[in-house]
C-alpha positions, 0 to 999 in steps of 0.5 A: 643106762642101769637099771605105787601104791596109790593109797587114798589118805586117812583125812580124805573122809573126814574132809568136808570138802570131799565127802560134804555131809547133806543135812537134810532128805532135800539135799539127797533128793537134788542130788539125786536128780543131779546124778540122773541126768547120766544115764540119760540116753540122749548124752550115751549116745553123744559120748558112744560118737566121741571120735576114736582119734581124740580117745587114742591121743588121750590114752596115749597122754596117759601112757606118757604120764605112767611112764613119767611117774617111773623111774625108767620113764624119767631117765629116758625122758631125761637123756631124749632132751639132754641129747635134743639140746647137746644138738642144739648147743652145737647148732645155735653155734653156725646158725640163728636158729632163733629164726624158727620163732619167726612165722616167715621161717620154717625149718627148711631154710636151716637145711640149705647146703654149704657153700660148695666149688658146686652147689646143687641149691644154687644151682636149682634155685639161684644164688639167694635160695641157697645162701647160710644163715649167717648167725648173729653173734648176740642170739648165737651167744645166747641160745648156746649158752641156755641149750649147753645148760639145760642139757647139763641140768639134765645131765646132774640130773639123770646121775642123782637117778642113778646114783646109790645104785651100788649100794643095793647091787653091792647087798646083791652080789654078796647074797648072790656069791654068799649062796654059792655052795663053797664060799672059799672058792666063789672063784671056783663057782662063777657064773655068767650073772656073777660076772655080769653083776661084777661089771655091775658093782665095779661100774655103779661105784665109779658113776659114784665117784662121778657123782661126788666129784660133781658135787664137788666133795671132792676135786682130783684132775687125773683121778677124774680123766681116770674114772671118766675112761674106766666109765666108759670102758665098763659101759662099752662091756656091759653094752658088748655083753647085752647085743650078745644076749639081744641077739641070741633072743633075736635068733631064738625067737626067729627060729620060732615063728618059723618053727610055728609058721611052716606048723600052721602051713603045713595043718591047712594044706592037710585040714581037709583030712583031719578029723579035728578042725583047726585052731587057727586063733590060738596059733595066730595069737601066738604069731602075734605074741612072738612078733611082738617080742621081736619086735622089742627085742628088735628096738633093744639090738637099734639101741645098743647099736647106737650105745656101742657107735657113741661109746666106742668115740670115747674108748678109743678117743676116735677124731669125729666131726664134733656132735657126733656123740650126740647124735647116736646118742639122742638116736639110742634115746629114741629108740629106748623110749620107744620100747618102753612106750610099747612095752607100757601099751602091751601091758595095759592091754 
């Protein structure tokens, strides 16, 4: 939830595998002749005719690699995988999803309705087509264990990425409070940023204690249950604050876009009476930038709304169907990854 330097090796220049020395002029000439082929106009034409779809796919793949090379990117991808495996684990208990690996079966075979008093599928397609896929016990148990174990391991990996943030955020909070005019009356001079950082530090400490429990450093079931509740509650407050901030940004961006559109429409109507012509390019560029920012804020709002629903289950101990938490968390992960992917794409342009 919370929040490279590529340098060449010093051995690169001396390694004979990387920089072979030319023993004579003949080798230099042969190298020159081999590299001169690149300047062949026919090959240049072939390079220019590369399919745009192929180039776009390659660029998308490179963007995903850059995302994975960041800590935040690893967390986004891990969250997607974790809750996908959790949902598959739940489905594998009810259905034999191994049919997906059978060439004769497809995904639509898993989407057939259960047998209610009135089954629309049975009425339309007949009893054979509307049957439920019965789970084979051996296959079901094996797949369920695999998916559950994979989700657990990926969850531990995500927790490892967050471990230790309590120290860094505590130092930041101390420096932030120390910079106040009166350190003695610091609590009288707190602002919103200070309170949010305090909440973050508390969440980090609870999160780190839960991580140590996973490592079996300590074992106290009542304390573990209390910390789980505290973890969910503090995260709930952070989600609410995030929704408030993003909704404010959404309203501000909407106002800016509306004002800019009104200004542009007014200028277009009076363009003939103006001495200087309007620079449509700059106006359109500014509008395009605002729309992109608005899209990012929307994705954040969708993500936080899904997190809010999911965390409400833990905070209020709601009785919901099994898998509800995982489904909303997966949707949140999709929005989070999409936002991070788009922001990376915009930075590269």
